[in-house]
VMD Tcl script that builds the backbone (N, CA, C; Angstrom):
set m [mol new atoms 282]
animate dup $m
set s [atomselect $m all]
$s set {name element resname resid chain x y z} {
  {N N MET 1 A -13.808 -0.488 -9.356}
  {CA C MET 1 A -12.936 0.528 -8.820}
  {C C MET 1 A -11.530 -0.051 -8.662}
  {N N THR 2 A -10.534 0.749 -8.974}
  {CA C THR 2 A -9.145 0.340 -8.831}
  {C C THR 2 A -8.434 1.318 -7.903}
  {N N LEU 3 A -7.712 0.790 -6.935}
  {CA C LEU 3 A -6.924 1.611 -6.027}
  {C C LEU 3 A -5.483 1.678 -6.506}
  {N N THR 4 A -4.870 2.819 -6.318}
  {CA C THR 4 A -3.451 2.973 -6.595}
  {C C THR 4 A -2.730 2.968 -5.257}
  {N N VAL 5 A -1.856 1.997 -5.078}
  {CA C VAL 5 A -1.149 1.830 -3.806}
  {C C VAL 5 A 0.349 1.960 -4.059}
  {N N GLU 6 A 1.000 2.760 -3.222}
  {CA C GLU 6 A 2.443 2.938 -3.319}
  {C C GLU 6 A 3.086 2.487 -2.009}
  {N N VAL 7 A 4.097 1.653 -2.134}
  {CA C VAL 7 A 4.873 1.218 -0.982}
  {C C VAL 7 A 6.195 1.973 -1.029}
  {N N PHE 8 A 6.416 2.835 -0.059}
  {CA C PHE 8 A 7.651 3.602 0.012}
  {C C PHE 8 A 8.691 2.768 0.740}
  {N N ALA 9 A 9.815 2.552 0.077}
  {CA C ALA 9 A 10.852 1.670 0.604}
  {C C ALA 9 A 12.220 2.308 0.436}
  {N N SER 10 A 13.148 1.819 1.221}
  {CA C SER 10 A 14.537 2.259 1.079}
  {C C SER 10 A 15.428 1.030 0.969}
  {N N PRO 11 A 16.547 1.166 0.286}
  {CA C PRO 11 A 17.461 0.031 0.133}
  {C C PRO 11 A 17.916 -0.485 1.506}
  {N N GLY 12 A 17.914 -1.798 1.648}
  {CA C GLY 12 A 18.371 -2.415 2.886}
  {C C GLY 12 A 17.326 -2.509 3.976}
  {N N CYS 13 A 16.133 -2.045 3.725}
  {CA C CYS 13 A 15.050 -2.084 4.727}
  {C C CYS 13 A 14.400 -3.469 4.704}
  {N N ARG 14 A 14.573 -4.236 5.781}
  {CA C ARG 14 A 14.016 -5.593 5.805}
  {C C ARG 14 A 12.494 -5.590 5.881}
  {N N LEU 15 A 11.914 -4.608 6.550}
  {CA C LEU 15 A 10.454 -4.539 6.644}
  {C C LEU 15 A 9.816 -4.136 5.318}
  {N N CYS 16 A 10.572 -3.436 4.483}
  {CA C CYS 16 A 10.056 -3.015 3.177}
  {C C CYS 16 A 9.776 -4.233 2.300}
  {N N GLY 17 A 10.643 -5.220 2.360}
  {CA C GLY 17 A 10.417 -6.460 1.616}
  {C C GLY 17 A 9.171 -7.168 2.098}
  {N N LYS 18 A 8.941 -7.141 3.400}
  {CA C LYS 18 A 7.743 -7.761 3.963}
  {C C LYS 18 A 6.488 -7.011 3.507}
  {N N ALA 19 A 6.556 -5.693 3.471}
  {CA C ALA 19 A 5.420 -4.887 3.013}
  {C C ALA 19 A 5.102 -5.189 1.557}
  {N N ARG 20 A 6.140 -5.305 0.751}
  {CA C ARG 20 A 5.984 -5.626 -0.677}
  {C C ARG 20 A 5.303 -6.980 -0.851}
  {N N ALA 21 A 5.778 -7.983 -0.132}
  {CA C ALA 21 A 5.216 -9.336 -0.243}
  {C C ALA 21 A 3.763 -9.363 0.230}
  {N N GLN 22 A 3.490 -8.652 1.302}
  {CA C GLN 22 A 2.130 -8.585 1.844}
  {C C GLN 22 A 1.184 -7.954 0.826}
  {N N LEU 23 A 1.612 -6.874 0.228}
  {CA C LEU 23 A 0.779 -6.183 -0.754}
  {C C LEU 23 A 0.588 -7.014 -2.010}
  {N N ARG 24 A 1.637 -7.689 -2.443}
  {CA C ARG 24 A 1.542 -8.562 -3.619}
  {C C ARG 24 A 0.497 -9.661 -3.381}
  {N N ALA 25 A 0.530 -10.279 -2.212}
  {CA C ALA 25 A -0.422 -11.344 -1.875}
  {C C ALA 25 A -1.853 -10.799 -1.802}
  {N N LEU 26 A -2.024 -9.642 -1.186}
  {CA C LEU 26 A -3.365 -9.059 -1.087}
  {C C LEU 26 A -3.909 -8.649 -2.443}
  {N N ALA 27 A -3.049 -8.152 -3.314}
  {CA C ALA 27 A -3.484 -7.777 -4.659}
  {C C ALA 27 A -4.018 -9.000 -5.386}
  {N N THR 28 A -3.362 -10.134 -5.217}
  {CA C THR 28 A -3.821 -11.370 -5.840}
  {C C THR 28 A -5.152 -11.815 -5.240}
  {N N GLU 29 A -5.257 -11.761 -3.929}
  {CA C GLU 29 A -6.490 -12.182 -3.248}
  {C C GLU 29 A -7.686 -11.304 -3.602}
  {N N LEU 30 A -7.453 -10.001 -3.711}
  {CA C LEU 30 A -8.549 -9.072 -3.984}
  {C C LEU 30 A -8.923 -8.998 -5.456}
  {N N GLY 31 A -8.116 -9.592 -6.295}
  {CA C GLY 31 A -8.410 -9.592 -7.725}
  {C C GLY 31 A -7.439 -8.707 -8.476}
  {N N GLY 32 A -7.044 -9.159 -9.629}
  {CA C GLY 32 A -6.023 -8.490 -10.415}
  {C C GLY 32 A -6.321 -7.043 -10.763}
  {N N ASP 33 A -7.594 -6.694 -10.907}
  {CA C ASP 33 A -7.948 -5.334 -11.311}
  {C C ASP 33 A -8.237 -4.416 -10.131}
  {N N ALA 34 A -8.256 -4.956 -8.915}
  {CA C ALA 34 A -8.618 -4.159 -7.751}
  {C C ALA 34 A -7.513 -3.182 -7.347}
  {N N LEU 35 A -6.258 -3.610 -7.483}
  {CA C LEU 35 A -5.131 -2.785 -7.051}
  {C C LEU 35 A -4.097 -2.613 -8.142}
  {N N GLN 36 A -3.611 -1.413 -8.248}
  {CA C GLN 36 A -2.400 -1.140 -9.032}
  {C C GLN 36 A -1.405 -0.658 -7.998}
  {N N TRP 37 A -0.290 -1.334 -7.878}
  {CA C TRP 37 A 0.660 -0.911 -6.873}
  {C C TRP 37 A 2.059 -0.845 -7.435}
  {N N ARG 38 A 2.872 -0.057 -6.766}
  {CA C ARG 38 A 4.258 0.062 -7.164}
  {C C ARG 38 A 5.100 0.358 -5.939}
  {N N GLU 39 A 6.354 -0.028 -6.043}
  {CA C GLU 39 A 7.307 0.289 -4.996}
  {C C GLU 39 A 7.972 1.605 -5.347}
  {N N VAL 40 A 8.062 2.491 -4.386}
  {CA C VAL 40 A 8.703 3.782 -4.571}
  {C C VAL 40 A 9.988 3.786 -3.746}
  {N N ASN 41 A 11.111 3.890 -4.419}
  {CA C ASN 41 A 12.395 4.000 -3.737}
  {C C ASN 41 A 12.518 5.451 -3.274}
  {N N VAL 42 A 12.544 5.661 -1.963}
  {CA C VAL 42 A 12.546 7.029 -1.452}
  {C C VAL 42 A 13.804 7.806 -1.839}
  {N N LEU 43 A 14.886 7.104 -2.095}
  {CA C LEU 43 A 16.106 7.798 -2.516}
  {C C LEU 43 A 15.994 8.315 -3.946}
  {N N GLU 44 A 15.230 7.612 -4.779}
  {CA C GLU 44 A 15.057 8.016 -6.172}
  {C C GLU 44 A 13.902 8.996 -6.370}
  {N N GLU 45 A 12.916 8.937 -5.474}
  {CA C GLU 45 A 11.743 9.805 -5.594}
  {C C GLU 45 A 11.503 10.555 -4.291}
  {N N LEU 46 A 12.558 11.181 -3.806}
  {CA C LEU 46 A 12.513 11.864 -2.522}
  {C C LEU 46 A 11.456 12.966 -2.488}
  {N N ASP 47 A 11.353 13.752 -3.548}
  {CA C ASP 47 A 10.367 14.846 -3.578}
  {C C ASP 47 A 8.947 14.317 -3.421}
  {N N HIS 48 A 8.641 13.230 -4.111}
  {CA C HIS 48 A 7.298 12.626 -4.015}
  {C C HIS 48 A 7.044 12.140 -2.594}
  {N N ALA 49 A 8.039 11.477 -2.004}
  {CA C ALA 49 A 7.898 10.978 -0.630}
  {C C ALA 49 A 7.675 12.130 0.346}
  {N N VAL 50 A 8.448 13.190 0.205}
  {CA C VAL 50 A 8.318 14.349 1.091}
  {C C VAL 50 A 6.956 15.011 0.919}
  {N N ASP 51 A 6.494 15.132 -0.317}
  {CA C ASP 51 A 5.187 15.739 -0.580}
  {C C ASP 51 A 4.061 15.007 0.145}
  {N N LEU 52 A 4.184 13.689 0.273}
  {CA C LEU 52 A 3.153 12.906 0.955}
  {C C LEU 52 A 3.370 12.823 2.465}
  {N N GLY 53 A 4.531 13.253 2.936}
  {CA C GLY 53 A 4.800 13.232 4.368}
  {C C GLY 53 A 5.484 11.976 4.870}
  {N N VAL 54 A 6.102 11.224 3.977}
  {CA C VAL 54 A 6.804 10.007 4.376}
  {C C VAL 54 A 8.048 10.394 5.166}
  {N N LEU 55 A 8.140 9.891 6.400}
  {CA C LEU 55 A 9.288 10.174 7.255}
  {C C LEU 55 A 10.145 8.943 7.502}
  {N N SER 56 A 9.569 7.768 7.289}
  {CA C SER 56 A 10.317 6.526 7.480}
  {C C SER 56 A 9.729 5.459 6.572}
  {N N THR 57 A 10.474 4.379 6.418}
  {CA C THR 57 A 10.008 3.281 5.573}
  {C C THR 57 A 9.885 2.020 6.408}
  {N N PRO 58 A 8.987 1.121 6.028}
  {CA C PRO 58 A 8.066 1.262 4.909}
  {C C PRO 58 A 6.902 2.183 5.265}
  {N N ALA 59 A 6.349 2.774 4.242}
  {CA C ALA 59 A 5.147 3.589 4.362}
  {C C ALA 59 A 4.257 3.237 3.177}
  {N N ILE 60 A 2.957 3.359 3.370}
  {CA C ILE 60 A 2.020 2.978 2.311}
  {C C ILE 60 A 1.025 4.108 2.074}
  {N N ALA 61 A 0.930 4.504 0.808}
  {CA C ALA 61 A -0.034 5.514 0.390}
  {C C ALA 61 A -1.081 4.842 -0.491}
  {N N ILE 62 A -2.320 5.265 -0.327}
  {CA C ILE 62 A -3.415 4.751 -1.143}
  {C C ILE 62 A -4.068 5.940 -1.833}
  {N N ASP 63 A -4.130 5.889 -3.143}
  {CA C ASP 63 A -4.700 6.961 -3.954}
  {C C ASP 63 A -4.136 8.332 -3.568}
  {N N GLY 64 A -2.814 8.389 -3.395}
  {CA C GLY 64 A -2.147 9.651 -3.137}
  {C C GLY 64 A -2.225 10.154 -1.710}
  {N N GLU 65 A -2.747 9.338 -0.785}
  {CA C GLU 65 A -2.861 9.721 0.615}
  {C C GLU 65 A -2.011 8.775 1.463}
  {N N LEU 66 A -1.122 9.334 2.266}
  {CA C LEU 66 A -0.306 8.517 3.158}
  {C C LEU 66 A -1.212 7.927 4.234}
  {N N VAL 67 A -1.330 6.599 4.244}
  {CA C VAL 67 A -2.252 5.930 5.152}
  {C C VAL 67 A -1.509 5.222 6.282}
  {N N PHE 68 A -0.392 4.587 5.966}
  {CA C PHE 68 A 0.381 3.864 6.969}
  {C C PHE 68 A 1.809 4.395 6.990}
  {N N THR 69 A 2.288 4.769 8.175}
  {CA C THR 69 A 3.644 5.281 8.315}
  {C C THR 69 A 4.587 4.218 8.883}
  {N N GLY 70 A 4.146 3.015 8.876}
  {CA C GLY 70 A 4.928 1.860 9.296}
  {C C GLY 70 A 4.276 0.643 8.683}
  {N N LEU 71 A 4.809 -0.520 8.967}
  {CA C LEU 71 A 4.254 -1.747 8.411}
  {C C LEU 71 A 3.003 -2.136 9.180}
  {N N PRO 72 A 1.832 -2.085 8.537}
  {CA C PRO 72 A 0.611 -2.506 9.227}
  {C C PRO 72 A 0.519 -4.028 9.241}
  {N N SER 73 A -0.321 -4.538 10.100}
  {CA C SER 73 A -0.573 -5.981 10.066}
  {C C SER 73 A -1.283 -6.288 8.756}
  {N N ARG 74 A -1.175 -7.519 8.341}
  {CA C ARG 74 A -1.842 -7.935 7.103}
  {C C ARG 74 A -3.346 -7.698 7.201}
  {N N LYS 75 A -3.904 -8.003 8.362}
  {CA C LYS 75 A -5.347 -7.842 8.591}
  {C C LYS 75 A -5.754 -6.368 8.479}
  {N N ARG 76 A -4.953 -5.492 9.072}
  {CA C ARG 76 A -5.268 -4.060 9.034}
  {C C ARG 76 A -5.149 -3.498 7.617}
  {N N LEU 77 A -4.121 -3.915 6.887}
  {CA C LEU 77 A -3.952 -3.458 5.510}
  {C C LEU 77 A -5.104 -3.943 4.647}
  {N N ARG 78 A -5.463 -5.202 4.790}
  {CA C ARG 78 A -6.582 -5.740 4.014}
  {C C ARG 78 A -7.880 -5.002 4.336}
  {N N ALA 79 A -8.136 -4.740 5.618}
  {CA C ALA 79 A -9.354 -4.028 6.021}
  {C C ALA 79 A -9.404 -2.638 5.398}
  {N N GLU 80 A -8.275 -1.933 5.381}
  {CA C GLU 80 A -8.234 -0.593 4.790}
  {C C GLU 80 A -8.481 -0.644 3.283}
  {N N LEU 81 A -7.868 -1.601 2.612}
  {CA C LEU 81 A -8.067 -1.748 1.171}
  {C C LEU 81 A -9.524 -2.075 0.852}
  {N N GLU 82 A -10.101 -2.992 1.611}
  {CA C GLU 82 A -11.502 -3.369 1.371}
  {C C GLU 82 A -12.446 -2.213 1.666}
  {N N LEU 83 A -12.154 -1.445 2.696}
  {CA C LEU 83 A -12.977 -0.282 3.022}
  {C C LEU 83 A -12.999 0.711 1.865}
  {N N ARG 84 A -11.850 0.884 1.231}
  {CA C ARG 84 A -11.760 1.824 0.116}
  {C C ARG 84 A -12.311 1.240 -1.187}
  {N N LEU 85 A -12.176 -0.066 -1.357}
  {CA C LEU 85 A -12.713 -0.703 -2.557}
  {C C LEU 85 A -14.231 -0.831 -2.505}
  {N N TYR 86 A -14.749 -1.105 -1.312}
  {CA C TYR 86 A -16.182 -1.363 -1.124}
  {C C TYR 86 A -16.708 -0.458 -0.006}
  {N N PRO 87 A -16.777 0.854 -0.237}
  {CA C PRO 87 A -17.114 1.792 0.831}
  {C C PRO 87 A -18.478 1.594 1.464}
  {N N LYS 88 A -19.392 1.007 0.786}
  {CA C LYS 88 A -20.719 0.801 1.357}
  {C C LYS 88 A -20.938 -0.653 1.744}
  {N N GLY 89 A -19.848 -1.371 1.922}
  {CA C GLY 89 A -19.953 -2.770 2.324}
  {C C GLY 89 A -20.424 -3.684 1.211}
  {N N ASN 90 A -20.306 -3.245 -0.036}
  {CA C ASN 90 A -20.755 -4.041 -1.177}
  {C C ASN 90 A -19.687 -5.006 -1.646}
  {N N LYS 91 A -19.080 -5.693 -0.703}
  {CA C LYS 91 A -18.017 -6.637 -1.020}
  {C C LYS 91 A -18.602 -7.837 -1.758}
  {N N PRO 92 A -18.021 -8.188 -2.920}
  {CA C PRO 92 A -18.530 -9.346 -3.655}
  {C C PRO 92 A -18.295 -10.635 -2.870}
  {N N GLN 93 A -19.184 -11.552 -3.016}
  {CA C GLN 93 A -19.074 -12.844 -2.325}
  {C C GLN 93 A -18.087 -13.726 -3.061}
  {N N ALA 94 A -17.286 -14.456 -2.301}
  {CA C ALA 94 A -16.272 -15.347 -2.892}
  {C C ALA 94 A -16.904 -16.617 -3.407}
}
mol reanalyze $m
mol bondsrecalc $m
mol representation Tube
mol addrep $m
């Protein structure tokens, strides 16, 4: 299973860079095929951001659903990603 993750960011947002780095690291940890992610500049894709309900940045959507309306902790983001990747607790052993 592959999740599509979007990080909604705005120019000059210091927390947006942190969200990007956090997601990049988690994508590597969870495996290259587990996540497809992209940064969405809210100024360039305002309609898409509004459609999902993004009111501030950073915000994170997973598979088209706005899940975080602020920067979550790394632990919380990882837990949410793993829950969606392995819904029945079938997490592969490292």
